[in-house]
N, C-alpha and C positions, 0 to 999 in steps of 0.2 A: 569485304569490308561493309559496313552501311553505316558512314561519317555519321548521318540523322543519327542516329539507336548509337551509336560511338561499342558496336559490336563488334567482332569481326569472326569470321568459321573459317577453322583453316581444314582442311582439310587434306592431309596424307598417306600414301599407302603403307600399309605394312613396313613390306623389303624392307624399302627404302631407307626410312623414319627409322629400322629398331626395335618393331613394335614388335610385341612378348605375346604373337597371337597364335596360329598353328601355321598361318600362312607366312608368316615370317621364318620361326621354328624350325619349319618343313623345309625351310632357304639356309640359316647361317648356324652355326653351331651354339648354340644357347649359351650364355656368357662371351664368347667371343665375335665382337663387332669388326667389321672389315677397316680401314681408315674413311672411306667415303660413306657409312651407315652416321662414324663415330663424329666427322664434320658436318653432318644433317642436320645432326642431334641437339650439337653443339650452336649451329648455324637459331635453327626452329626456336632453341628457350631463349637466343637474341634476341628474336625478333617479337618472338612475346614476349619475353621482359618490357622494349619497347613502345609495342605499343600498351602494354601496362600502365607504361610510366605517359603516356597518352591522354593515358583515363578511358582506354578501352577494357571494357568486359572481350573475355580470348573464348573458343569453346573448338575441340579436334575432333573434327568426323575419319576414324580411319578407316582403310578399304573394309577390311574386315568387316564391317559393323553396320554397310552401305545396306546392307543386299535387301533388309526387311526394310521397305521404303515408306511403311507404316511407321515403325519403331525410329524412322529417319525422319519425317516430318517431326513424329510426335511433340521428339531431345529435340532436335533447332526447332521448335513452338516454344516451348519451353526456358531453353536460353531465350532466345525474345524478349518471351513475356509482356507482349506491349499488343495493347488491340487496336495500336495504327500501323504495325506492322503481320499481316495473315502469309503464310506461308500454301501452296497449295503445287503436292507433284501429280504431273499428272501419272494417272495406271499406263502401266508401261504392256503396248500387243506383246505378241509373243511372237 
């Protein structure tokens, strides 16, 4: 949560949040979510709604999307779009 900018970045694992990507689909039958995952999705929606109610913008980063650090950095910078708020992601060493 970036209070000054009224923005929240939500990082979610694909499986436990019922994201319908290759990661989650390989582990959960499409269209059938176990009760735990359904509860997580409901709680996430309530939390997102509460943040929006407080005047915050939200952006979700999914586990399947963060493998490309350059693209992740670009997406976050576009979301933040504030010249005062810069983001630097250091290169990962092999």
